Every structure is written in structure tokens, then in C-alpha cells.
N, C-alpha and C positions, 0 to 999 in steps of 0.2 A: 563507623565502619569505613574502611578504605575501599576504594573503587578501582578496578582494573579496566582500562580502556584499550581495546584492541581495534586498530584502524585498518581498513582495506583488507579484511580477512577474505580470502578467495574460496569459492566453492563452485561446483559444476552442476548445471541442470542436466536432465536426462539426454538432451541432444548434444551435449558437450559444450554448450555456451557457458563461459566463465562469468560469474557475477561476483560482486564484492559486498561485504557487510561491515558495519561498525557495531562492535559488541561491547556492552557495558556489563561488568560482572562484579558481584560482591567478592571481596578479597578474603574469602574464608575457605576456599578449596572444597566447598560442598555443592553438589548439584542443586539447582533451583528451577522452578517453573520459569518459562521464558515468555516475555512480551515481544511480539514481532510486528514490525511495521515495514511493509513493502511500499516503496515510493518512487514515482517518476520525477520528484522534485529535488533530487540531490540530498543524499542522506546527511551530509554535514550541515545542511541548512534547515533541517526539519525538527530539530529539538534544541532546547526544551519547548514543549507546548503544554498548555494547561492540562490536557488529557494524555500527554505522552512525554513525560519528563524522566529521562534515564536515571537521574540522581534520586528522585522519589521512588522510582520502581525498585532500584537496588536497595534503598533504605527499607523498603517493605518486604524484602526477601525474594525479589525477582532478578533474573538477568533480563537485559533488553537488547534487542537486535534490530538495527535499521538497515535495510537492504535496498540498493539501487536496482530498479527494474532493468530487465535486459534492454540494452540500447540507451540507457540513461546513466549519467554520472560516470562511475568507473566500471560499469558492467558492459560486457560485450554484447553484440547482436543488434537487432533493429527493433525499435519500439513501435508496436502496432496496437493501438488502444483496444482493449477488451478481447483481443484475439488469443494471447498466450497466458492470460492471468490465471486461468484454472490450473493448467498443467504446471506452470512455473510456481504458482503458489503451493501446490501440493508438494513439489520437489523441495521448495524452500523450507516448508514446515518439517518435512522428513529430515532434511539436513540439520536443522536446529535441534530437533528432538534427539538426534543421534550424537550430539556433542557431549563431551564429558562434563561440561558445566551445566547441562540441562537434565532435569529429572524425568524427561519424557513427556512433559505437559507443556503445550504451547497455546497461548491466546494471541489474538491479533487486535491492533488498534489502528486508527488513522482517520483522516478527514478527506472528504471530496473523493478524488480518484483512489486514494488509499483505502477509503471505505468500499468503493467498487471492487477493489482487489480482494477485499475480505469476502464479499459475497461470492465472487468467482471462485476463490479458493475453497470456501465451504461447500460449494456445489460439487467439488471433487472428493469430498468426504475423507480427507487425510486422517488416519487413525489418531495421530497425536494432537489434533486441533480440538481443544476443549471449549473454546468460546470465541466469538467475534464481537467487536463493539464499533461498528461503522458509524461515523459522524458526518452529517451533511452529505449524504449519499443516498443512492437508491439501488434496489436489486433489479430495476428495469432501466437499462441504460438509455432507452428511448426517451425517458423523462429528461435526460440531460440535453438531448439534441432537438427535441420538439416540445411545443406547448400547444395542445389541441390540434395536433397534426401540422402546425406551422413551425418551420425551422427557427430555432433560437440562434439567430445570426450573431447577436452581440456576445452571448455566452460562448458559443463554439468558436467564434473568430478570436476572441480574447484568449481563450485557452490554447488554441492551436498556434496563433501568431505570437503572443507574448510569452506564454509559459513554455511551449514546446520548441518554438523556433527562436525565442530570445530576441525578438524584434524590439526596436526602440519604441518609446511611448507614442510618438507622433504617428508612426506606422501602424501601431495597434489601434489607435483611435480612428485613423482613416479606414482601417480594415473593417471596423464595425459599421461603417456607412457604405462601403463599396465591396461588393462580393468579389469582383474580379481582382481587386487589390489584395483581398484576404487570401484568395486562392494562389495568387502569385507568390505570396510569402509563405504559405502553408499548403502545398498541393493536395495533401490528404483531405483537406476540407471539402474538396470537390466531391469526393465519394460520400462524405457525411451528408452534404446538402442534396446530392443527386439521388439518394436512395429513400424511398417513401418509408414511413414508420412501420408499415405492415409487411415489409420485404424480408426475405430470408437473411439479407445482410444484417438487419437489426435484430431479428429473432435469434440468430446464432450468437449474438453478442449480449444477450439479455438473460440473466439467471432466471427470473420469474417466468419467462416464456419458454425456457428449456427444461426446467425442473419443477416438479410439483411437490417435492418432499422436503423443502427447506424448513428448518425449525423457525418458529415465530421469533421475531427480533427481541421481544420482551423476555422470552425464555433464555435466549442467548446471552443477553446482558445480565440477567439474573444469575446465570452460571458463572459469568466473569466475576460478579460481586462475591459470590459464594467462595471463590477460590482465593480471594484476597486474604492474606495473613492478618491475624488479629493484632499482632504486635505493633507498637507505635514506632515511627522512624527514629533513629538516634539523632541526637542534636548536632553532632559534628561528624564530618566525613572528610576524607582526603582522597585525592585522585592520583592513581599511578598509571601511567601510560605504558602500553606494550606495543612494539612494532607490529 
């Protein structure tokens, strides 16, 4: 089966922020269920992964969409972790479901923050979202920043300094040992470390502390497995790019 690759496809969130997506489609002109990954880690660098390979997804009868979070990659706006993910996720799912190449069914995948983005999106109950499959993530974002109420400086410093700010390795290693150095490179870290885990700051950024009606993860993954087409992937595929 041939594959159509559409790069930097624009769409708008409800507040007018312009985001961009990379879209992988079966070249058959038929609507398919869509696998969606929302990432702050630059869409062009996030695939293929073992659990998120666009070529395998297309071969199994899915479209796959990888979207840059607001304020990351080619998307406009400012990235504020855990703040806009519910609203932006709901808007993105609705946009994907409304495309002619989607049959109205959307599932989400992704690792780490991409998993958090799934929990946050699901909290908004978008009608087209049928399943999520978060990997190496938690529905309680406090787990990321604290361990037994002690700030996880190494984890949060590396994420803020290296991943979000793009600092060099030496600066990142220094930041894990020196709080002031880390905050200089990534000022938002001061808020993370300055707010106690039981504060409103963290409660408002945690799915499990805001919502009590989330479906059990096992049932969510089971639904994703149920949606998988039974047909085997074809042995050969070609890639056709579209602007």
C-alpha cells in the first residue's frame, strides 16, 4: 500500500492559535480511524517509535497524525506544561475527526509528556476520542515533580533545561546539582520547585485530582486493542509526499 505524507498541515485551536501537524495516510481515498500523538518534542523527531510507527499504523488501516504542542516546533503560542493540554487536546481531536481522511474515530498514543497529554485530553471527554494508550506517564502530574513530597530536581531540571530549553549537556549536568543554575537556564522551574505538592497550582494540573470519572487505564487500552483491524500489514509499501 502506498502512503501519503502531508507535512506542516495547519489548523487552529479555539483561541486562534495556529498549530501544525504531520499526517500519514493510506493512499486509497477511504476514511480511516486516526492515531493521534500530541508532542512537545518536535513532530519530525518522534517517529518511528516501537509503539508509534506511522508506516505500521497505515499498513494496519489507520491514518496517523503527529502534532506539535502550542509553542513547540512549528506551532504558535507559548508552551506552559499541563495548562492548555485539556482544551488543546479536545480541539485537536475534533479537528482530526472532522477531516475527510478520518472516519470520525480517534485514538491517542505517546510516551512521557505525550502520555500526560492523553490523560488531560480524555478529561475533556471529546466525543471522537475512543481510546488512549499513555506510556511511561501518570494521570497525577505531581508524581513527575515530587517523590514523597520531595522535589525531583534531577528529573525536572533535565526536562526543563535539556528538553525544553535545549541547553548543552554540560549545562544540563550542572543544573541537576545546582538549583540556581537550573532556574537561570529554565525560569519556569522556579514555579515548579516553589509550589508544594498539595497546592492549587499542582491540583489544577493533575487529572486525577480534578476529575473522578476517568475510565480505568486497562479498559482504555483494551478498547484500543479492540479497534485494531484484523488484517495483516502488506509486505511492501511506497511513500508519496504531499506539500
